[in-house]
N, C-alpha and C positions, 0 to 999 in steps of 0.2 A: 573527544569521542570514542566510544568502545571499538575495540577491535571486532570484525564479524566473526559470527558464529551462528550457526542455526541455535543454539542454547538461549543467547542473547537475544536473538531476534524474537524467539518464541516469547522471552520475559518480558520484554520491552512491549510486545504485542498484546500482552494478556495485561500490563500495566495500563496502557491505552484502550484498553475494554474493545478492541478490534474485533476480536470472535463475536462478542455479543451483537455488535453492530451487524456483522455478517450472518449470524443467525437470523436477527430481527429482520433483515432485508431480504434475507431466504423466505421466511415464512410470511412475511408481509406480500411479498409477490406472488408466493402459491396462492394465497387467500384472495388476493386480486382477481387471479387469473380463474379460479374454481368460481367466484361469483359472476364473474364473466360468463364462463361457459355455462352455468344454469341460468341466467337472466337474460343475455343477450337473445337466444334462440326464442324466447317466450316474449320478447318485444319487438321482434321481428330485424334484429341489428344482426348484419349479415356477420359471418363467420370470417372475412377477414378483418374486422376490427380486433377478433380477439388475437390474430396474429401479430397485429400492432402491438398489442399489450404484452406479447411475448417476446417480440424484440427489442421492446422499450427495455423489459425486465432485464436482457440479457445485459445489452449496452449499459447499463445504469449500475451493474454488479462493479466494474474498474471503480466509478466513482465513489461507490457506496464504501468500498475497502480505504480509497484514499482519505474519505471525509473520516470512518473510524480513526484512521491514524493521526489526523491533523485534529481532529476536532472531538468535543466530548460535550455533553448535555447535561447539565446540572442545573437543578432550581428552575426548570423550566427554559433556561438560556443557552444558547450555544456558544462553548468557551473553546480557544485554543487550549489543546493540553500542553502541559508544562512540559519541557526537557529536564533531561538528567543529566549527570556527568557520564553517564554510563549509556546514554540514548543511540541506540543505531541509527546510522542516517538512511534514509530511504531513499534518496537522491544517489548514493554513492556506493551502498553494498549491492553488489551484484547477487547475493543469497537473498536478499530482500524481495527482489523480484522472482526469484524461482519459487518462492515460497507462495507469494500472490498468486504467480501465474498457476501453481498447482490449486490454489482455493478456487481460481475461475475456473479451472478445468472440473472440479468438482462440482461447481455450482451451475455450470452451462450443462454438463452431462444432465444434472437434475431436471432443470428445465426443459432444456433440449428434448430429454424422454419425452416427456408429455408433447410438445411439440409434435415430435416425429409420428406419434400417436395419433394425434389429431390429421396431420396432413397426410399419413398412408393408409389407416383403416380402410379397408372397404366397406362398401354397405353391406349389411346381412341380407339375406334372405327377407325379402318384403321391404327392404327399408324403404321410405318414405321418398316422393319425390318432390316435397314440400317447398318451394323456392325459399332461399334466404335474402334474397336481394329483393324486395317488395317495392314495386312502384308506387310511388306515394299518390300519382292519380288513377289508383284501381279501386274498382267499386265489384261486389256483388250484390245482386238484386235477390234477396231470398223469396218464395212463396208466400205473396201476401194471404193474410188469414181471411178464411170464408166466415164473416161475423154475420151473416143473413140466417133467419129462423129456418130456411128451406137449405138442408145441408145439399140437395141437388144442384144450387147454385155454386157451387165449388168451380165448375169450369168456367166461370164468371170471373172468380178471383185469380183463379190459374191463367186464363186469358190475359188480364189489367196487368199481372206480373210480366209475363211474356212479352205485352204489346211496350211495358216500358223499359224492360231489358234491352228490347231492339231499337227503340228509339235512341238508348245510350250508347248501344254498339256503333250506330251510325258516327257518331262524334270521335273522329280519329284521336283526338288529344287525351281521351279516356281508354282505361284497360279495364275490360266489361268480361267477366265469368261466364261462361254460355249456359244453358239452360239445363242442359242433363247434369251438369254438376251442381247448381243450386239447387236445382228441385229433388237431389238426392237426398237433402236434409228436411224434406218435408213430412213435417207431424211430428219431428226429432226434438226433443228438449235440451237443446246444446248452446251453451253459453257463447256469446258473439266473439271472444278474441279465438276460441279453439274454431269457431267455423273459419273465422277468416284465415287463421294459420292454416288448416288444411286447403284452403282455396288460394292461397298466396296473395290476397289482398290486403290494403292498407283502409278499406271504408265497407261498411253494410247498409245496404237500404233494405229497410223491411217496413211492412205496411199491414193493414186489413182494408176490408173491402165489404159494405154492408149495402144490399140491393132491396128495397121495398117498392114492387110498382115500376114508376119511373123516376124513384127518387134513389141516389146513390151518397153513400156515405164513403169517401176514400181517406184512411190516414197513411200517411208517409214519415218516417224520419230517417235521416242519415247519419249513420253512427262511426266514429273514427274507432277503430277495433283495437288498437296499442291501448288505449286507457280506456275504453269502453265508453266515451264521450260524446253526448249529444251534437252533432254540428248543425242541424236544421231539422224540425219536424212541422208538420201543417196537417189540419183536416179541412176536407173540401166537403160541401154539403151540396149537391145541387141537383140538375135535372140529368137523366140518361143523355139525352143528348149532349152534354157539356164534357163527356167522357175525353173526347180527345183533345179540348182545351186543358182539361186535369194532368194528363199524359204529358203535355207541351211545358206545363207548368212545371210540374215536378223533375223534368229533364234539366229544364234551366235552373230550377233553385240548387240543384246537386252540381251543375256546373259553377255556379256562384260560392256554393259554399266550398268547394275545391279548389276557386280561386284559378282556375283553368281559364289561359286565355285562348279562346277560340281562333282558327285561322281563317275560316268562312262561317257563315250562318249558320245557327243550330238548324238542325232538320227540325220538321213540323209533324206530327202525326197527320196520316192520311184520314179523312173523315167520310162520313155515310151515315145513313140513315140508322137508327135502334135496331131498326129489324133485320137489317142486312149485316148488322155489325155482332148481333146478338147471335145469328146462326152462322156467322163466319168463326166466333170463340167457339163453338160448339163444335164445328168442323175441325180445328186445331185439337180440341180437346180427345176428341174421338181418334185422331190420326195418331197421338202420342201412345193409347191404347194398344195400336195394333192386332193384327188378327183378321179373320174373314169379316165377325159381326161388326166390328168397329170401324174398319175401313168401308164398309159398305153404309154405316151410319154416318162416315165421314164425308162421304160423297153426296149423301141426299142432303146432308146441312149446308155443304158448300154450295150445291146447285140452289137450295133456297136462297142462300144469299143473293147469289148471282142475280135470281128471279126479282129480289126485291131492287136490286142495285145492279145492271149488268155490266157499269162502266166502275165498280169498284177494283180494283186489280188485285188485292189481296186474296180474295176467295178463288180467283184463276188460278194462280198460284199453286194454292193450296190444294186444290183439285187436281191438277197437274202432278204432283207430289204423290198423291194418294194413288190415282190410277196407275201411275208407273210402279208402284210397289205391290199393285193388284196383279199385272201381267208378268212381273219379276217372280212373283211367290207362286204364279199357276194358277190363282184364284179366278182369274179372267185368261181369256182369250191373249197370246201377249202380243201378237202383231196388232189386234184391233184397241188393246189397252194402250199401247205405247203410243199409236198414231193419235188415238185421243187424248194422251198424257201431252204430245207434241200441240196440238192444236191450243190446248189449255196454256201452255206455257207461252206462246207465240201470242196469244190474245191478252196476256198479261202483260207482257211488253209492248204490245201496242198500246195499252193504258197507260203504264208508268215502265220506261226502260232504265229505271235505275234501282229495278227488285231484283234483289241479289237472289232471293230465292227461286225465281222465274227464270232466271240465267242458268243458277245452279241445276234445275230440273232438265232444262234443255241441254246441258253438258252433260248428264247422265243417260240421256237419250241418246246422244249423237258418241258417246263413249261404251256403253253396255249393251246398246241395241243395232245400231248404225255401225259400229266401228268405223267411225270417220274421226282419225286420230286429229287429222290438222281441226276441224270443226270444232271438236271437243276441247282442242287447247286454244283457240280463240274465244270460244265461250265462255271458259271457266275463268281465263283472263278476267274478262268482262264481270265475271261473279265477284272477283277478287278484287275488283276497281270499287263496286259498290258494296260490297260486305269483306272488307279487310281484316276485321275481326269477328266474322261470323264461321264459327267452329265447323260446320258440316259441310261449307264451300272449303274451307282450307283441309281437310280429309278427303272430297272428292280431288280437288286439285293433287294432293300427295299421290293418290291411284293414277292419274293422268301422268304425272311426271314420270312414275316409275314405268309404265307402259312405254314411256319416249326415251326410257335409257336414262333419265337424268335423277340418279339417285341419289346425289347430292342436293340438288334442290328439293328434292321430296323429304330428304330429311328435315330441312329447314320448315318446310310447310308442316310436317309432321310433328315437329316440335312446337310450332307457334299454337298448333290446335292443340295440343297437350298442356301449352301455359296459358291458354284461353279457356279449357275443359279438363281439369286436371282430374278429374273422377270418371270421365266417361270412356266407357269401355271399346267402344271402337275405334276413339282416337289412340288408345296406350297400343291396341293390337295394331294399328297402323304404325305407331312408332316402331312397333320392334318388327314390322317388317320391313321399314326402311332400315334398319340396324340389319337385318338379315340380305337384302340386295348389295349393303356395302362389306358385307363379310365382318362386321362388327359384332362377334358371337358373343364376346363377355356383356355387351351394352343390352344385345338382344335379351340374354338370359335374365340381366338385373329387370328389364322391363316386365318378363313374364311372372317375375317373384311380385312385382309391382301389383300385375292385375290379380294374381291369387290373393293378393292381402286384400285388396277391395272386393273380390269376386270368387270367394272360397270355392263357391260350386261350378266355376266355370273350368268343368273336366277336360274339355279340348286343351285348355292351354297345358294342361299338363304334358299332353301328346308333343305340342309344341316345343317345350320346355327339354323333352326328354331327346329331341333331336337336335337340340342347340347344343346340348352336352353332348352329343354323339360326334357332331362337327367339330368340336373342341378337342377331340381324343378322349372322351370321357364315357363312352358308351354304357359301362358297366353302372354309371352312376345314373346315368339317362333310364335304364332299363325300370327302374324301380316306380317312374310315373307313366309307364304304360298299360294300361287294363285291357289283356288280351281277351277278356269276355265283352268289351263294349262293342256295338256294332257302328259307332260311330265311323265315317270314314277319315275322318282326320287321324284317331286313334291305330285304325289300321293300317294306314299308309305309312305314317309316323314309325310304327312299330316296325315295319319294313326295313325303315331306314337305317334302325337300331339295330335290330339283328344282323342288317348286310354288314353294318360295321363291327360287329362282333364276330364275322365269320359263319355266325349260325344261319347259313343259306336254304340248308333244308328245311327248317322252321320257317321260311318266307315264304316257300312256295303255297301252302295252304290258306295264308292270310292273304295272299296276291289274289289268289282263285275266289275266295269269297268276296273281293274288292269286285273283281270280273261279274261275278253273278249278281249283285247287288247295285253295283253302280255304274254299270255300261251305259246305261241311258243319261245318268244325270250328271257323273264326274267323270268322264273319259280323260280330262286333262291329268286327273290326280292318278289314274292308272298308267298315264304316260309317265309321270313324275318319278313312280316306282322301278319302272323298267329301265329308264335314263339311269338313276343311281345304280341300277342292279348293272350296268354295263349292256343292256339287251337293246342296242339301238333299234334294230327291226321292228320290235315290239314297240318301243318307243315311239316311231314314229308312225305305226300303223295305229295308235290310238291318238295320237296329236292329229292325225288326219282326221279322225272320227270326230275330236273335239272340234278341229276348225269347221266341218260341216255343219255339226250342231252349235256352233257359236256358243262355246263353253267360255262362260265367263273368267276362269281362269287361264283362258288363253291369253288376257291382258298383261300378264306379266311374264310373258317369254324372253324379254330382253336382258332382265335381271333376275331371274329364278336361277340361283346356283345350283339346285340340282339338275339342271338341264345344260349344266357346262359339259358332262362328255358327250353330246350331241354336236357342239360347236365345231368340232373337226370334220364332221360329215358334210357333203354336199348337198345332201337332204336339208339341212337347216336353213341355209339361206334362200333355198328355193321354199320352205315354207314362209320364211318371213317376206319374201316378195308377193306369196299369195296373199298374204296378211297385211300387205303394204307397209310393212314394218322396214324395208331394206335401208330407206335413207337413213332412218333413226338408228340402225345398227351401226352404220358406217359410220356417222356422227359422234357415237358411241365409243366405237373403237379407235378413233383419232384421237378422241380425249385423252383416251388411257396412253396412247403412244405419246401424247404431247406432254405427258406428266413427266417429270424428273425422275 
């Protein structure tokens, strides 16, 4: 055996074609990883799998070196490399290991640099929130096409879509995307895999509805999104009165096709006569359009449905929602609208005490109007019990949890709502608010970028983004997102926050005065926040007192509002909490903070 030298070792390595093996291994490993990076996200395989491939590539490198030294491939066969009289010992030579170690370090650096890039690269502005770990039992119900000759029948096809969706939502073993996100694709020509990726689901249910008099024709098909393969399809041609049986059958077939094992009996659609059902769907259609005329039409339709069947719970719940929105928006007298909404919700629950929509409407009344925190908490938990996958329920539950100082619980609820309704504006703003309440400023900023990606015309989000940047110590950067010409209460209040952070106090004053002039009646709580952030506690409490008397909606986040932190040391703070009956929740919140390590 030859005496060790680097020259002899390199010569022997070349004879054994070790460097060719190393080169081929590195190129092969790199190609495999690049293919995985390109293909795995498209077929909804988690990024975790890519990390496993990297790890295997790194661990396999020493084995490839040993294989290249000991063996060669000739004529399609693996042969042991023949030794020579000048062969350098791999097992005894210290230099051998030094050289192999150096080669290993080089290969590891090449591979690990890419792995480091994957694991540490932060999402860019507007980076997608599409989940990479897709639940195999997840499904989105796309808006059924209106195939009727009358385009005004679209309310009927939309209504059928939503009713099938709501039926599937009641199956806890399924993850079902909520209405707002799926209806955002209405009228768009987008391929099924792309839609599924944006919604983070494994399956898509789509179909069409054709109505002619009392006859209906409904087609439905369930598609596995990854392969764009039809798992099930069916066409139903029946009388209009059979619509509820069709909905039950579609839900049953979806469960069957996905091979889901139900832990309890599948829910069934609540039936009524065709006249009541038709008007009920019209009520939902108009309610979704929002605005004075739409809500008035919705109320008339719901009332018409109730006239045909006073024991049909769903229109009572829908009526409660619309009446409450009329009262909150000022279209109707607030007190009269809220009490009428309460009566409608209670009537719905008398007829069906498992109706999540009715529990939700009642919880909103108790929270926004009554300021009855304990009752609202009990009621929203009932809504969650019967609608655990209902995104609107989760969003209201988020606000109630924040009001009670339960910011971490609110975060879980807000995140679940976004998972179920990933393209919904209010759900994403709720998530940002939860991050804001927890002081998670980078996550708050990231959520705002996501909202602006989806809703580029949502100019108020620019002001929230500016404030989030200012709170991170980047007020100069935040300043570019403020529109000083805007009359928006949000732009004005956030501009004050940013200017104060920059020390430009003289510029704050005229903007704050404009807020007082324009919003003293409608948004006293917002004026109080700007004074609190400025450090003027007397003015802040003066406006909080006004907000309390006017029962301003934004008083409900007192406990978790970071802009009010400067007021916490003032005795008037706990006195205010006592008047709002939030003292108990404040003490529990403080005790929780002290208990944390």
